[in-house]
C-alpha positions as CSV (number, residue, x, y, z in Angstrom):
1,M,0.0,0.0,0.0
2,T,1.2,3.5,-0.9
3,T,2.0,5.6,2.2
4,Y,1.1,9.2,2.5
5,T,1.7,12.3,4.7
6,I,-1.6,12.9,6.4
7,A,-2.5,16.0,8.5
8,F,-5.0,14.9,11.2
9,I,-7.0,17.5,13.0
10,G,-9.1,16.5,16.0
11,L,-7.7,14.0,18.4
12,G,-10.6,13.1,20.7
13,A,-12.1,9.7,21.5
14,M,-12.7,8.9,17.8
15,G,-9.9,10.9,16.1
16,G,-7.2,9.5,18.4
17,Q,-8.1,5.9,17.5
18,M,-8.0,6.8,13.8
19,V,-4.5,8.3,14.1
20,R,-3.2,5.1,15.7
21,H,-4.5,3.0,12.9
22,L,-3.1,5.3,10.2
23,M,0.3,5.4,11.9
24,A,0.2,1.6,12.2
25,A,-0.4,1.4,8.5
26,G,2.8,3.3,7.8
27,H,1.5,6.7,7.1
28,R,3.3,9.9,8.2
29,L,1.1,11.8,10.5
30,H,1.0,15.6,11.1
31,V,-1.3,16.3,14.1
32,Y,-3.1,19.4,15.4
33,A,-5.3,19.7,18.4
34,R,-6.6,22.8,20.2
35,R,-5.1,21.3,23.5
36,P,-1.4,20.5,22.9
37,E,-1.7,17.8,25.6
38,A,-4.1,15.9,23.3
39,A,-1.4,15.7,20.6
40,A,1.5,14.8,22.9
41,P,1.0,11.0,23.0
42,F,1.0,10.8,19.2
43,V,4.1,13.0,19.0
44,E,5.8,10.6,21.4
45,Q,4.9,7.8,19.0
46,G,6.4,9.5,16.0
47,A,3.8,12.0,14.7
48,K,4.8,15.6,14.1
49,G,2.9,18.2,16.1
50,F,1.9,21.6,14.7
51,A,0.6,24.8,16.2
52,T,-2.1,25.5,13.5
53,P,-4.1,23.5,11.0
54,A,-2.5,25.5,8.2
55,Q,1.0,24.4,9.3
56,A,-0.1,20.8,9.7
57,A,-1.5,20.8,6.2
58,A,1.4,22.5,4.5
59,D,3.2,19.4,3.2
60,A,0.3,16.8,3.5
61,D,-1.2,14.7,0.8
62,F,-4.4,14.3,2.7
63,V,-6.0,16.3,5.5
64,V,-8.4,14.5,7.8
65,T,-10.7,16.3,10.2
66,N,-12.8,14.9,13.1
67,V,-14.2,17.6,15.2
68,T,-17.5,18.3,16.8
69,T,-19.7,21.0,15.1
70,T,-20.1,22.7,11.8
71,Q,-18.5,25.8,13.2
72,D,-15.5,23.7,14.3
73,V,-15.0,22.3,10.8
74,E,-15.4,25.8,9.2
75,A,-12.8,27.1,11.7
76,V,-10.1,24.5,11.1
77,L,-10.5,24.4,7.3
78,L,-11.4,28.0,6.5
79,G,-10.5,30.1,9.6
80,A,-7.5,32.5,9.9
81,D,-5.1,29.7,10.6
82,G,-7.1,27.1,8.7
83,V,-6.1,24.4,6.3
84,V,-7.0,26.5,3.3
85,H,-4.1,28.8,4.0
86,G,-1.5,26.0,4.1
87,A,-2.6,23.1,1.9
88,R,-1.1,22.9,-1.5
89,P,-3.3,22.6,-4.6
90,G,-4.3,18.9,-5.2
91,T,-4.7,18.2,-1.5
92,V,-7.7,16.1,-0.5
93,C,-9.5,16.9,2.8
94,V,-11.6,14.1,4.4
95,D,-14.0,15.2,7.0
96,H,-15.2,12.6,9.4
97,S,-17.3,15.0,11.5
98,T,-21.0,15.0,11.7
99,I,-22.1,18.3,10.4
100,S,-24.6,20.1,8.1
101,A,-24.8,18.8,4.5
102,E,-25.5,22.3,3.3
103,A,-22.5,23.7,5.1
104,T,-20.4,20.8,3.7
105,R,-21.2,21.8,0.2
106,R,-20.4,25.4,0.9
107,I,-17.1,24.6,2.5
108,A,-16.3,22.4,-0.5
109,A,-16.9,25.2,-2.9
110,R,-14.6,27.5,-0.9
111,L,-11.8,25.0,-0.8
112,A,-12.2,24.3,-4.5
113,R,-11.2,27.8,-5.3
114,Q,-7.7,26.8,-4.0
115,E,-7.8,23.5,-5.9
116,I,-8.4,21.6,-2.6
117,T,-11.0,18.8,-2.7
118,L,-13.4,18.1,0.2
119,V,-14.8,14.6,0.9
120,D,-17.4,14.2,3.6
121,A,-17.0,10.9,5.3
122,P,-19.0,10.8,8.6
123,V,-18.7,7.6,10.5
124,S,-20.9,5.4,12.7
125,G,-19.9,3.0,15.4
126,G,-18.6,5.1,18.2
127,P,-15.2,4.9,20.0
128,S,-15.4,1.1,20.4
129,R,-15.6,0.5,16.7
130,A,-13.1,3.2,16.0
131,A,-10.7,1.3,18.3
132,D,-11.0,-1.9,16.3
133,A,-11.2,-0.2,12.9
134,S,-14.7,-1.5,12.1
135,L,-16.4,1.9,11.5
136,S,-19.1,2.3,9.0
137,I,-18.2,5.2,6.8
138,M,-20.6,7.1,4.6
139,V,-18.9,9.0,1.8
140,G,-19.9,12.0,-0.3
141,A,-17.5,12.7,-3.2
142,P,-17.1,12.4,-7.0
143,R,-16.4,8.8,-7.9
144,D,-12.8,9.3,-8.8
145,V,-12.1,11.0,-5.6
146,F,-13.8,8.3,-3.7
147,D,-11.6,5.7,-5.4
148,K,-8.6,7.8,-4.4
149,V,-9.5,8.0,-0.6
150,R,-10.9,4.5,-0.2
151,P,-7.6,2.8,0.6
152,L,-7.2,5.2,3.6
153,L,-10.8,4.7,4.7
154,S,-10.3,1.0,4.6
155,V,-7.7,1.4,7.3
156,L,-10.4,2.8,9.6
157,G,-13.7,1.0,8.7
158,T,-15.1,-2.2,7.3
159,T,-18.2,-0.8,5.7
160,I,-17.4,2.0,3.3
161,T,-20.3,3.2,1.1
162,H,-20.1,5.8,-1.7
163,V,-23.5,7.5,-1.1
164,G,-23.2,10.3,-3.8
165,D,-21.6,13.6,-4.4
166,V,-20.3,16.0,-1.7
167,G,-22.8,16.4,1.1
168,A,-24.5,13.0,0.5
169,G,-22.4,11.4,3.2
170,Q,-23.7,13.9,5.7
171,V,-27.3,13.2,4.6
172,A,-26.8,9.5,5.1
173,K,-25.3,10.2,8.6
174,A,-28.4,12.3,9.5
175,C,-30.5,9.3,8.5
176,N,-28.4,7.0,10.6
177,Q,-28.9,9.3,13.6
178,I,-32.7,9.5,13.1
179,V,-33.0,5.7,13.0
180,Q,-30.6,5.2,15.9
181,V,-31.8,7.6,18.4
182,I,-35.5,7.1,17.7
183,N,-34.8,3.4,18.3
184,I,-33.2,4.2,21.6
185,Q,-36.3,6.2,22.7
186,G,-38.4,3.2,21.7
187,I,-36.2,0.9,23.8
188,A,-36.5,3.2,26.7
189,E,-40.2,3.2,26.6
190,A,-40.3,-0.6,26.3
191,M,-38.0,-1.0,29.3
192,L,-40.1,1.4,31.4
193,F,-43.3,-0.5,30.4
194,A,-41.8,-3.8,31.4
195,A,-40.6,-2.5,34.8
196,R,-43.9,-0.9,35.6
197,N,-45.6,-4.2,34.9
198,G,-43.3,-6.0,37.2
199,V,-41.6,-8.1,34.5
200,D,-37.8,-8.8,34.3
201,Q,-36.3,-6.4,31.8
202,D,-33.6,-8.9,30.8
203,K,-36.2,-11.5,30.1
204,V,-38.1,-9.1,27.9
205,I,-34.9,-8.3,25.9
206,E,-34.3,-12.1,25.5
207,A,-37.8,-12.7,24.4
208,I,-37.9,-9.9,21.8
209,S,-34.3,-9.6,20.5
210,K,-34.4,-12.4,18.0
211,G,-37.8,-11.4,16.6
212,L,-38.7,-8.5,14.4
213,A,-38.0,-6.0,17.3
214,G,-34.4,-7.2,17.4
215,S,-31.7,-4.6,16.5
216,R,-28.2,-3.7,17.3
217,M,-29.4,-0.8,19.4
218,L,-31.6,-3.2,21.4
219,D,-28.6,-5.4,21.9
220,M,-26.5,-2.5,23.2
221,M,-29.0,-0.2,24.9
222,G,-31.4,-2.8,26.4
223,P,-28.9,-4.3,28.9
224,K,-27.6,-0.8,29.7
225,M,-31.0,0.3,30.7
226,A,-31.9,-2.9,32.4
227,H,-28.8,-2.7,34.6
228,R,-28.8,1.1,34.9
229,D,-25.4,1.5,33.3
230,F,-25.5,5.0,32.0
231,S,-21.7,5.4,31.4
232,A,-21.1,6.9,28.0
233,G,-20.5,4.8,24.9
234,I,-21.4,7.9,22.9
235,E,-22.2,10.9,25.0
236,A,-25.8,12.0,24.7
237,R,-24.8,15.7,24.1
238,L,-23.5,14.6,20.7
239,H,-26.9,13.1,19.7
240,D,-28.6,16.3,21.0
241,K,-26.3,18.3,18.8
242,D,-27.0,16.2,15.8
243,F,-30.8,16.3,16.3
244,A,-30.8,20.1,16.6
245,M,-28.8,20.2,13.3
246,I,-31.1,17.7,11.6
247,L,-34.2,19.6,12.8
248,D,-32.9,22.7,11.1
249,A,-32.3,20.8,7.9
250,V,-35.8,19.2,8.1
251,A,-37.3,22.7,8.4
252,D,-35.3,24.0,5.5
253,A,-36.7,21.1,3.4
254,G,-40.2,21.9,4.4
255,L,-40.8,18.5,6.1
256,S,-42.5,17.5,9.3
257,L,-41.0,14.5,11.0
258,P,-42.9,14.0,14.2
259,A,-40.8,11.2,15.8
260,L,-37.7,13.3,15.3
261,S,-39.3,16.4,16.9
262,L,-40.5,14.3,19.9
263,V,-37.2,12.7,20.5
264,K,-35.4,16.1,20.2
265,G,-37.6,17.2,23.0
266,Q,-36.5,14.2,25.1
267,L,-32.9,14.9,24.4
268,T,-33.4,18.5,25.4
269,A,-34.8,17.4,28.7
270,L,-31.9,15.0,29.1
271,M,-29.5,17.9,28.7
272,E,-31.5,20.0,31.2
273,H,-31.1,17.2,33.8
274,G,-27.3,17.5,33.4
275,W,-26.8,14.0,31.8
276,G,-25.2,15.2,28.5
277,H,-21.9,13.5,29.3
278,D,-23.7,10.2,30.0
279,D,-24.9,7.6,27.6
280,T,-28.0,8.2,25.4
281,S,-29.5,5.3,27.3
282,S,-30.3,8.0,29.8
283,L,-33.4,8.7,27.8
284,L,-34.9,6.0,30.1
285,R,-34.1,8.3,33.1
286,V,-35.8,11.2,31.3
287,L,-39.0,9.0,30.8
288,E,-38.9,8.0,34.5
289,S,-38.7,11.7,35.6
290,Q,-41.7,12.5,33.5
291,Q,-44.1,9.9,35.0
292,K,-46.8,10.8,37.4
293,L,-46.8,9.0,40.7
294,H,-49.9,6.9,41.3
């Protein structure tokens, strides 16, 4: 496999795991993080640390970003010290963040003026699947660009889908979040219903998990709720952020998605309870807090 110089921006729970896999594959890593201490472990392992995204991107073949919000992506790619001011023409930027599809297209157009190509490649699977390189990756890019970045993506994930042109990956990720979190809300309601009827929640999960109600989310979230393990797999605040963004896109499209709106309300309540850094299985606790005492 050809090895490249890759500038990686965003070294959190997901990004850090990705950097480890890329370094293990033999690529040369340039890293940038807002907190220098986040970059330090990777520098110790042989990556080069830089003070700004522009500096990290200066001699890179690819730039990879994995940050939290649309505004974060705009800042690291287009801001005063952003990638656009350092990357050379022909550089490909791969964004693994979950952000607005409309903003993605706008950022891509701005980068294109400098002959820099943007690929949106949001991921699903959370830190555990980032750790074992089994992420699902949804890609928006022209076909020839997708073919160029696929070898790198294959280092990070096992399901890599070319969804369409730039922005299509973010649309697919929004669909992923809609299905995923509405499912979690349904599991929470089922677990509360079982408990209030005096039925063992583990037995209910066992009874329904192999039928048509079975899902990966039930397998993950059902036991967490049954055993009141609300430690974060993916922090609920990230789902709240995603649902707010998706609701804006839904409104812009002139759509009404009632389940999406309802679950956003539950996520808002979750945040108000101070559970944003806990797991989204905390939707069960939100439901419990809303019940009238009989």
